[in-house]
N, C-alpha and C positions, 0 to 999 in steps of 0.2 A: 679783311680775312688774311691770315698769314699763310705762307707756303711752307710745307714740311721741309722742302729742300733748303729754304732760307733759314729756318730754325736750326736745323742740323749744322748748317754752315756757320751760323753765329756761334753755336756752342763749340764747334771744332776750332774756329779761328780764335775765340777767346782763350780756350785751354792752351792752344799752341803759342799764342802771342802774349798773353797777359798773366797767366798763372806761373808763379816763380817757384823754383826749388826751395827757396827759403820759406815761403808760405806753406808748402806741403810739409816740409820738415817740422815746422813749428806745430802744425795741426796734428801731425803724427805723434809728436811727443805728448801733447795734451790727450790725444785719444788713447794712447797706451797707458797713461797714468790715471786719467780721470774717467775713462770709459765714454767720453764724448769730446767733441771739438767743433768749434765754429769753422765752417768752410764756405763762408759767404763769397769768397773769391772764386769759387768753382763755376759760377754761371754769370753770363753777361746781363746787364740791366735790361736789354731788349727782351730777353727770355723771361726774366723775372716779371716784367710788365705784362707780357702776354699771359703768363701763368696766373698772375693775380686777377686779371680781367676775367679769365675763365672761372676761377674759383668763386668770385663774387656772383657771377651769373648762375653758377650751378647751385650755390647755397640758396639763392632766391627761388630757383626752379624746382629743386629736388631735396632740399634740406629736411631732415626728419629729426624731431626731438627725441632724446634718450634720457632715461633716468634709471640706471641699473646698478647692480652690485653682484659680485661673484664670489662663491666660496673659495675658488682657486686663488684669489688674491685677498683673502681675509675680509671680504665684503667691503673693500674700498669703493667709493662711489664713482660712477661715470655719469656726469650731467652735462649734456652738450647737444648741439645740432650737428648732424653729419650727412655726408653724401658718400654712398658706397662705391666700391670699385666698379661694380656692374653699371651703376648709374653714370659714373664718370665716363666709362668706356662708350656707353651708348649715346650720351648727350654732349660729350666734350671731344676735343682733339689734341690740345696742347699737352696736357698732363701725360697722356699715353705716349706721345712722341718723346717727351723729355725723359720719361722713366727709362726708356731703353737706349738713350743716346750713348753711344760707345765712348766718346771722349769724356763725358761726365763720369761714367762708371770706371774709367781708367784712373781718374783723379781720386775717386773714392777708394779704389783698390790701393793706391799709393799711400793714402792717409791711413787706411786700415792695416796695412802691412801684409795683406793677403788678398787673393782674388775676391771680388764682390760680384755675385751672380743675380740675375733676375729671380725673384722668389717663385718657387714652383707651385705655391698655393695662391691661386689668383686673388682670392678675397683679401689677402694681405699685401698685395702689390702696391696699392695706393688708396688712400681715403682722405676725404676732406673733413675737418672738424672745426666747429665754431662754438666757442664759449662766449655767451652773450647775456646771461642773467647773473645776478648776484648769487655767488656760491657755485656757479658752474665750474667743473673741474674734471680732469682726467686723472683719477686717483692712483695711488701707488700700485705699480704692476711691473711685470716683465713682458717681453714679447717672445713668441715661439722661435722666430728666426733671428739671425745674428745682428743684422744691421738695419738702421732706419735713417733715412735722410729726410729732414724736416725743413720745409720752406715756410718761413714766417711771412704771411701776407699782411696781417694787422695784429697789433699787440698793444695792450694798455701800458702806461708807465709802470715801473716796478712797484711803486707805492700802491697800485690798485690790483696787484696780483698778476697772474698769467705767466710768471717766470717758471723755469724748469728746475727741478731738484732731482738729484740722482745719487745713488749709492753704488759705486763700482765694485767689482769683485764679489758679487753675490750670485746665488743660484736659486732657481725656481723649483721648489718641490710642490707640485700642484695639490698633493694630499696634505701637506703641512707647510704652507707658505711662510709662516712665522715672520711676517713683515715687521712687526714691532721689535722683535729681537734683532733684526738686521739694523733697524734705525738707532738702537741704543748701543750697538757694539761696533759700528763702522761709521766713518765720517760721512756727512751729507754735504754735497757740493751743490751750489745754486748758480744759475746762469741767467743773466739779464739779456733780454732779446729786444730787437727792434725790427720794424718792417723792412723786408729785404734780406734779413739774415737767413743763412742756412746752417744747420748743424748736423753732424753725423754722430750717431750713438751706437754703441755695442749693446743692443737692447736685450739680448738673452742672458747677459751676466751683469747688467746694470739695472738695479731697481730704480724706478723713476716715476715722477708724477708732474703734473702741471698744478702749481699753487692756485687755489681758487681765486677767480676774478671777483672784484667788488664792483667795478664799473667798466665801461668800455667793452671791446670785443677782442677776442683772440682767434684769428683765423689762420689755419695752417693746412698744408698738404703733407701728409706722412707717406713717404715712399719706403716700402720694406724690401730688403734685399737679403739674400742667403749667402752663407759661407760655403766653401767646398764641403766641409763636414756636414752641413745641413742637408746637402743634396743626397746624402746617403743615410739619413735618419728617417725614422717614422715619427709623425707628430699626431697629437690630438689637438683640437682647436676649440675647446669648450667656450672660452671667453670670447674669442673672435666671432664664432658662429652665432652667438647670442647678441653680441654688441652690434654687428652689422646686419642682422636679420631685418626683414621687412617689419615695420612697426604695426601693431594692431590698429586698424582704422586709418593708417597712413597719415598720422598727425604731422602737420608742417609747422 
């Protein structure tokens, strides 16, 4: 069993002693141009290990299958197993502590070029997803809030899918998402991922998806954060409220 004090200390010491200005500058350039950047350097291996152990346990204990689509994103599919923020908070400890770790949020703010805040809408603070069946995917979509930090726990080789694709510099009109128009008028960037990777994405202006998996499993923790502008905006949460709702019959 880990101690919260030790976890926070590990994060702080890693950020202060191991994260370099060059790493942050390179990630900030990618983030500005591509709408996303790998920031695997932002957390120590000890914390990644603790978080991965908790994710694996929570998927087995509380994972729920989803197969959904939404008008707000042109009916792109969501096929996955997930664990909601409420379940993670009630059953876990590590993810909640990491989410609010000040040294980590400071690194994210430096990469983003602006302050990164705890998301005011609890359901979007963090969620676990697991793509595990042939064709499982988190289809093309945007997020309501500005930032997402994704921790990759497990991922198939790129030949089997599970990599991320994104279209930066796009906007979400929930009444007319026009996703295909964005895909044919703007460049699509793809990112290969490995277990232990972290990436930060500007999710409210970067159309993105996870390419369908063909074999293997893709397990991640998505941590959502808000910009200062977000804190003063009103949001509707049609897709999130449906995606993370309790499943009928509690299918596992």
